Phi, psi and omega in degrees: 000132183276133179287131182257343180205152176216146178252144182227136171263119184249150176238155179304143179065020176225072186292150172270126184262121178247114176252146178050046186249016181309133179090349177286151180254127176257119180246133177272123180263327177202158181072204179231127179255138180248122185243131173239122184237138179306134176084354179266141185271003178214159173268167184231140174247130178246137174251168182309133180093347180265156181221165182220128176269118180297120191281343185199180181270007176289173182297132173235131177248134176240122183228152179271145165262106192074261177222150175205167176233130181232157173242132177250120181250144177291155177303142180293325180197178178292347182289354178302325181295319178296317178298314180296321179296317178297317180298316179296320178296319179297315179297319179296318178299317178297317180296317179296321177299316179296321179296315178301316180297322182288338181269353179290139179295146179292142182279000000 
């Protein structure tokens, strides 16, 4: 039987390293989790009840601020890639719109 989820108790300065984890869901159960994911231009903080979808198979680090407990769940299906691609396209579109606006000459 394939394991679909695992829980981890994390401590500060002892990050959990996730390789090839695209599509996995990181859920914060207690404390505050700090997430750094390959290709993302910002880090993410999760509080209890919040979650993060790992966007790709690059390195993702999950670390506690003080202490935290997280659950890592396997992708629900192969469609996670389609969801991540749509999310990435939306983010890219927003970024391009902001860039275009910043390059417009002042009136």
